[in-house]
N, C-alpha and C positions, 0 to 999 in steps of 0.2 A: 388255240392257247399250249398246244402240246411240242415241245423242243422236237425237233426229229421230222415232224409231219411236216407232208409237204408244201400244206399250207399255213406254217407256222410263219408267225408276225411276231416280230424281233421286240422282245419288251414287254406283249400280250396276258394279260392276267384274268381269269372269269370275268366276268361283271365290267369289263371297259367297251369303251365305247368304240366304234373303228370308225373312220370316214374311207370310203372303199376308192375313192379318189385321188384324196391326198394324200393317204397312208397315215393320217394322223391318229393318234390314243389319245382319249378324253378318259378321266376318272371316273367312275361308272356310280360312285357315291357324291362323288358332287354334282356330276351331268355337265350338262350344254344349257343353256338358255338360246331358244329358239324364237322366233313369231312367225305363226306358222300363218301361212299364204295362201294356200287354195290345198280343197280336200277332193280328193277323188277313189270311188268305189269301184273297183271291177272282179272279174273272175279271170285270170291266169290260166293257162289249160298246158298241164305240163302231162311227158312220159311221165311212166315210172321211173326214179333214180336208175343210171346208171345204162338208161333205154334209148338215149335221147340227147341231144345239146344242151347244154347251159341255161339254154334261154327256152320261155314256153313255146308251145306248139302254136299258141294262139291267144287274142285276149277276151274274154269276153264281157259286155256292159252289164248291169245288174238287168235289165229288161231284154235280155237275150234267149230267143228259146230254146237253145242249148241246152240251158240251166235249167228246166223242168226234164231233161230227157234222160237225166241221171238220177241216182240212185247215192243217199245221203251216208256216207263212210265216217263218222265224229265228224268233224271239221271239214272234211271233204268229199266232193260231189264226185264219184265215180261213175264215168262215160259207158256207154255202149262200145264206143272203142278202143275200150281198156285204159285212155286216159283221165286225169282226174283235173276235179275244178279247185282252186282253192281262194275264196273268200278273201280278198284282200283290200285291205284300208293304205291311200297312199297321201303324206304332206308333204306338200311342197314348201317348205321352209327358205328362212334366211337364219344364218346364224349372226352374234351380236357383231363380226369380224365383216359381214355384209355378204359373205359369201352365200350362194344358192343350194340347197341342198334336198335331196329326198330321204325322205324316213316311212319303212313301210310298215305293215301291222297287221298278221296274219295269223290264224289259229288261236292259242290262249290269250295273243296281243289283242283280240278284237272286244274282249269286254273293255279294256283299259282307252282304245281308239271312241267306243258308245261312252265313255266318262270323261272322257276330254273334248268331244262335241259336244257332252250338255254342260260343261263347266263353261264352253265357249258361247253356248245360246242362253244361258243364263246370264251373263252380264248385262246389265240394266244401265244405262245414262240417260240424264234427262238435258231434252231438246227445246229447240222450239216449239213444237208439238205435241209436246208430253217424253214418256220415257221411249228407249230403243235399245235395239240391240245393236251394237256396233260392229262394225266389221270386223272378222277373224284376227287380221293383222293389226289392228291398236292395242295386242296385249301380247307381252311376253310371259313365257313359259320355260320353265327348267323342268327338263327330260334328264331323269338319274334312272338306274338300274338297282332292281332288288333281285333278290332270289326267291324264286318259285318253283314248287313243284306236284309232282300229281302220281299215279301207280304206275307210269310209263320213265320216269327219272327226275331230273334237279335240272334247271335252268334257270339263265336269268333275264327277266322282264323290265318294261319298261314302268315305269312310275312319273305321273305327268302333275305337277303343281304350277297354278297361277303364281307368275312373279307379280305384275303389274302390268298399266300402262306404259307403251313405248314414249321411253322420254327424248330420247333424239330423232329434231323433226328430218335430217337426212336421212335417217334411216327409218323412219315411217312413210316419207316420200318413195324409197326404194323399194320397201315393204308392199307397197298401193301399187307401183309401178309392178312388179312381179307379178302381181296378184293379180292383175287385169291381162298380162302378157301370157300368164302361164296353161288359162285355159284350151289355147289349142295343144298343147306341146303332148306328146306321144308316152304316157309312163314307159319307161325300160326298166322291165323286171331284170335281172341280172340272175346270176346264178342262182338254184334254190338253195337256200341254207336252211339251219335251224333254228339262227336267233335272226335278231330282227337291226339292220343294219344300216348305219348313216351316211348317203352318199349323195354327189351330184347327178341332178338327170340329164 
């Protein structure tokens, strides 16, 4: 958002949502409507900022024995080799336009992720055999941004609100198909950043 910075994005203001693939900017207060299709949790392994490439050294699953070898430092886990792991929640979503995107939440946003997951799991519908929890892609959510702060600084984080059931049949079918196909897709973690970003997978 700082004019003159090498990473400056024309028209970007604090709190906006940026799609790193299409270069589209969205009003953070208004937010973006998404359909969550697939959720994945993993632990990207990073070298310290400035010491390596813009991609993680490796990506570890939650059951990886590597995690137990590290020491917790706040939201990160420091490994014996000097690198650190960052607990990351990834959501493969469809935008209203039908575009596929990836939204990653880490650090302070993990609380938002847990809340969103609880929101999805709390939805109950009545079926032939009684009440059931529908697939995540059955509902639309609005993701906006809110200013947050702690003793280390101020930033913008996600705010998730349920909109309601997916009304468009074609969009529902597209979300269902995306959900079934994305399980085999490897999450590509981009260059480490302080903000959560929406981007294609």
